[in-house]
Each structure stands twice: as C-alpha cells, then as structure tokens.
C-alpha positions as CSV (number, residue, x, y, z in Angstrom):
1,X,-2.4,-19.0,-14.9
2,X,1.3,-18.1,-14.6
3,X,1.7,-16.3,-11.3
4,X,4.7,-14.3,-10.1
5,X,5.2,-14.8,-6.4
6,X,7.2,-11.8,-5.0
7,X,7.1,-12.6,-1.3
8,X,10.1,-13.1,0.8
9,X,11.3,-16.6,1.7
10,X,10.3,-18.9,3.2
11,X,6.8,-17.7,2.5
12,X,7.4,-17.5,-1.2
13,X,8.4,-21.1,-1.5
14,X,5.4,-22.3,0.6
15,X,2.9,-20.3,-1.4
16,X,4.5,-21.4,-4.7
17,X,4.0,-25.0,-3.7
18,X,0.4,-24.4,-2.9
19,X,-0.2,-22.6,-6.2
20,X,1.5,-25.4,-8.2
21,X,-0.7,-27.9,-6.4
22,X,-3.7,-25.8,-7.5
23,X,-2.7,-26.0,-11.1
24,X,-0.9,-22.7,-11.6
25,X,2.5,-22.2,-13.2
26,X,4.7,-20.2,-10.8
27,X,7.5,-17.8,-11.1
28,X,9.0,-17.7,-7.6
29,X,11.1,-14.6,-7.7
30,X,11.0,-12.5,-4.4
31,X,11.6,-8.8,-4.9
32,X,12.9,-8.5,-1.3
33,X,15.1,-10.6,0.9
34,X,15.5,-10.5,4.7
35,X,18.7,-9.5,6.4
36,X,19.6,-9.7,10.1
37,X,20.3,-6.4,11.9
38,X,22.1,-8.1,14.8
39,X,20.5,-5.5,17.2
40,X,20.3,-6.6,20.8
41,X,16.9,-6.6,22.5
42,X,16.0,-3.6,24.7
43,X,16.8,-4.2,28.4
44,X,14.1,-5.1,30.9
45,X,10.9,-7.1,31.0
46,X,7.7,-6.3,29.2
47,X,4.0,-6.8,29.8
48,X,3.2,-7.4,26.2
49,X,5.5,-8.5,23.3
50,X,4.1,-8.0,19.8
51,X,5.8,-9.7,16.9
52,X,4.8,-8.0,13.6
53,X,5.6,-11.0,11.3
54,X,7.0,-14.5,11.1
55,X,10.3,-13.0,10.2
56,X,10.2,-11.0,13.5
57,X,9.7,-14.2,15.5
58,X,12.4,-16.2,13.7
59,X,15.0,-13.4,13.9
60,X,14.3,-12.6,17.6
61,X,14.8,-16.2,18.7
62,X,17.9,-16.5,16.5
63,X,19.3,-13.4,18.3
64,X,18.7,-15.1,21.6
65,X,15.3,-14.0,22.8
66,X,14.2,-16.2,25.7
67,X,10.6,-15.7,26.9
68,X,11.5,-17.4,30.2
69,X,13.9,-14.6,31.0
70,X,11.6,-11.9,29.6
71,X,8.1,-12.9,30.8
72,X,5.1,-11.2,29.2
73,X,2.1,-11.9,27.1
74,X,3.0,-12.5,23.4
75,X,1.1,-11.9,20.3
76,X,1.8,-12.1,16.6
77,X,0.4,-10.2,13.6
78,X,-0.6,-12.6,10.8
79,X,-0.8,-16.4,10.6
80,X,3.0,-16.8,10.0
81,X,3.8,-15.1,13.3
82,X,1.2,-17.0,15.2
83,X,2.4,-20.3,13.8
84,X,6.1,-19.5,14.6
85,X,5.2,-18.6,18.2
86,X,3.1,-21.7,18.8
87,X,5.8,-23.9,17.3
88,X,8.0,-22.7,20.1
89,X,5.4,-23.5,22.7
90,X,4.3,-19.9,23.3
91,X,0.7,-19.3,24.0
92,X,-0.4,-16.3,22.1
93,X,-3.0,-13.5,22.7
94,X,-5.2,-11.8,20.1
95,X,-5.3,-14.7,17.7
96,X,-6.3,-13.9,14.1
97,X,-4.9,-10.4,14.1
98,X,-4.3,-9.4,10.5
99,X,-2.6,-6.0,10.9
100,X,-1.5,-3.3,13.3
101,X,-4.8,-1.5,13.2
102,X,-6.5,-4.7,14.4
103,X,-4.3,-4.8,17.4
104,X,-5.5,-1.4,18.6
105,X,-9.1,-2.5,18.1
106,X,-8.6,-5.7,20.0
107,X,-7.0,-4.3,23.1
108,X,-9.1,-2.0,25.3
109,X,-6.0,-0.2,26.5
110,X,-2.3,-1.0,26.0
111,X,-0.3,-2.7,28.8
112,X,2.1,-0.5,30.7
113,X,5.2,-1.7,28.9
114,X,5.1,-3.0,25.3
115,X,7.9,-4.4,23.2
116,X,7.3,-4.3,19.4
117,X,9.5,-6.8,17.5
118,X,9.7,-5.7,13.9
119,X,11.7,-4.9,10.8
120,X,13.4,-1.6,10.1
121,X,10.9,1.1,9.0
122,X,7.3,0.2,8.7
123,X,4.2,1.8,10.1
124,X,3.9,3.4,13.5
125,X,0.2,2.7,14.2
126,X,0.8,0.6,17.3
127,X,3.5,2.9,18.7
128,X,1.4,6.0,18.4
129,X,-1.6,4.2,19.9
130,X,0.4,3.0,22.9
131,X,1.9,6.4,23.6
132,X,-1.4,8.2,23.2
133,X,-2.6,6.2,26.3
134,X,0.4,7.2,28.4
135,X,2.0,3.7,28.2
136,X,5.6,3.0,27.0
137,X,6.7,1.1,23.9
138,X,10.1,-0.1,22.9
139,X,11.0,-1.1,19.3
140,X,13.4,-3.9,18.5
141,X,14.3,-4.0,14.8
142,X,15.5,-7.5,14.2
143,X,15.6,-7.5,10.4
144,X,15.6,-5.3,7.3
145,X,14.2,-5.8,3.9
146,X,16.8,-5.5,1.1
147,X,15.9,-5.3,-2.7
148,X,16.5,-8.6,-4.5
149,X,15.9,-7.3,-8.0
150,X,15.2,-10.5,-9.9
151,X,15.3,-10.6,-13.7
152,X,11.9,-11.0,-15.3
153,X,13.0,-11.2,-18.9
154,X,10.1,-11.6,-21.4
155,X,8.3,-14.3,-19.5
156,X,4.5,-14.3,-19.6
157,X,2.9,-13.4,-16.3
158,X,-0.8,-13.5,-15.8
159,X,-1.0,-12.4,-12.1
160,X,1.3,-11.0,-9.4
161,X,1.2,-11.7,-5.7
162,X,2.5,-8.9,-3.5
163,X,2.9,-9.0,0.3
164,X,3.7,-5.4,1.4
165,X,4.0,-1.8,0.4
166,X,7.7,-2.1,0.1
167,X,7.2,-5.1,-2.2
168,X,4.8,-3.2,-4.4
169,X,7.3,-0.4,-5.0
170,X,10.0,-3.0,-6.0
171,X,7.5,-4.8,-8.3
172,X,6.5,-1.6,-10.0
173,X,10.1,-0.6,-10.7
174,X,10.8,-4.0,-12.3
175,X,7.4,-4.4,-14.1
176,X,7.2,-0.9,-15.7
177,X,10.9,-0.8,-16.6
178,X,10.1,-3.6,-19.0
179,X,7.2,-1.6,-20.6
180,X,4.5,-4.0,-19.2
181,X,0.9,-3.0,-18.7
182,X,-0.5,-2.0,-15.4
183,X,-3.6,-4.0,-16.1
184,X,-2.1,-7.2,-14.8
185,X,-4.0,-8.5,-11.8
186,X,-2.0,-7.6,-8.7
187,X,-3.0,-9.4,-5.5
188,X,-2.4,-7.5,-2.3
189,X,-3.3,-8.3,1.4
190,X,-5.0,-5.0,2.4
191,X,-6.7,-1.9,1.2
192,X,-3.7,0.2,2.4
193,X,-1.4,-1.7,0.1
194,X,-4.0,-1.5,-2.7
195,X,-4.0,2.3,-2.5
196,X,-0.2,2.3,-2.9
197,X,-0.4,-0.1,-5.8
198,X,-2.9,2.1,-7.6
199,X,-0.7,5.1,-6.9
200,X,2.3,3.6,-8.6
201,X,0.4,2.6,-11.8
202,X,-1.5,-0.7,-11.3
203,X,-5.1,-0.5,-12.2
204,X,-6.3,-4.1,-11.6
205,X,-5.6,-4.5,-7.9
206,X,-7.3,-7.4,-6.1
207,X,-7.5,-7.2,-2.2
208,X,-7.4,-10.7,-0.8
209,X,-8.9,-11.8,2.5
210,X,-5.6,-11.2,4.3
211,X,-2.1,-12.5,3.5
212,X,-2.6,-16.2,4.2
213,X,-1.9,-18.7,1.5
214,X,-5.5,-19.9,1.4
215,X,-6.7,-16.3,0.7
216,X,-4.3,-16.0,-2.2
217,X,-5.3,-19.4,-3.7
218,X,-9.0,-18.5,-3.3
219,X,-8.6,-15.1,-5.0
220,X,-6.7,-16.7,-7.9
221,X,-9.4,-19.3,-8.3
222,X,-12.0,-16.6,-8.7
223,X,-9.8,-14.8,-11.3
224,X,-9.4,-17.9,-13.3
225,X,-13.1,-18.5,-13.3
226,X,-13.9,-15.0,-14.7
C-alpha cells in the first residue's frame, strides 16, 4: 500500500520508517508544522503539570522549563509525551493516558494548581473539569500548528494517516481540491477525530487503537489483508 503520512515531524519520519519496514510505500508529507510561540511560562509553582503532546514537552524544555525550580507531579498525554518526559529523567503519573478525557477519568479530583502545557487552540476538556471542581488551571501555549500545504500531484495514495482534527481539515482541503474520492481509507486516532473526518467528506474512516506507531501499523496490516 502507498500511505500518505500527514503527521507533524518528528513523528512523521518515525512512522514513515516503521511503515517502510513493514513493506509499505510511503509519502511523508505533513500537512502541519510546529512553530514556537516563545511564550514565557506562567509564574509560580504547580501541583500538577500536564503536557498534552511530545511537542509540548520539547518546546517547554527548549523555552527553559526546569522541573527542579517548578516542583510538581508531571504527566503526559500520549506515548510521545511520556517518552519525552522519561528521557529527561522525569517520573510521570497517569501512564498510558491517550487523551484529555482519560485524564479526567484517571484523577479522582484535580490538584489545587494545575499547569497545562499545550499548543494554541485545542480542546478545553481538562480546563473545564479542573475549574468545575473549584481548582485553578493555568495554560502555557508553547507552540502553534501552521499549515504546511504539501503538493500531492497525481500520486497514487491507498491510505492516509491523520493525527488530529486540525490535520484532518488540512488533509480534506488538499485531497478534495484534486477531485479525489472520499472513499480512501483514512486512519485517525480517536472517535472524535473520526466524526470530524466524516463531516468533511471521508466515508471510509478507520479508528486506530490510539496514535502510537504500533496501532497504525496494525490497522494498515488489517486493511491490507482485507
């Protein structure tokens, strides 16, 4: 199968190598790229620091985040965030958390002061949950997603891998502008993103078991066997 990998880097390159090793042809053409915001961290210390992605971890530390000066329990959403934290020697809480909703299920009640390290925009599930319990939450936007708008040309594509709702919107704009069919298999990491994909015109949406590379490889293996 020829697979279009639309994720941001470095995840796109990592997944592309995995797919190539599994026997797929790959078009590595991210539809979004990550840009620093240069925003300073909110002042003070926090009881709980939640990084929403691997990008959030990387950008926070590049901006000068020092957990020794800002003590608090840390957690990451998704395997990339957990890996990035552990590579810096940070012991994480709530391992295996796939999305924001899972955070609210895993914690009985929010800590008094939470810091959410994230990109601009995004969902407000965690923020609303924290505030509904009378606790405080500060948001630190350390990056923004910027459209990359790659050129597809007339290349054959048998499946597409998407990573987010923003990515799906960019994929749709490029895909349908070329008059292509919405029946192409589109792999997404969650039912929420699947609903958005169907709303913009894709009718063969496959929800993988999370966003991890293994989940994507497994889903494509099943598609190839059909």
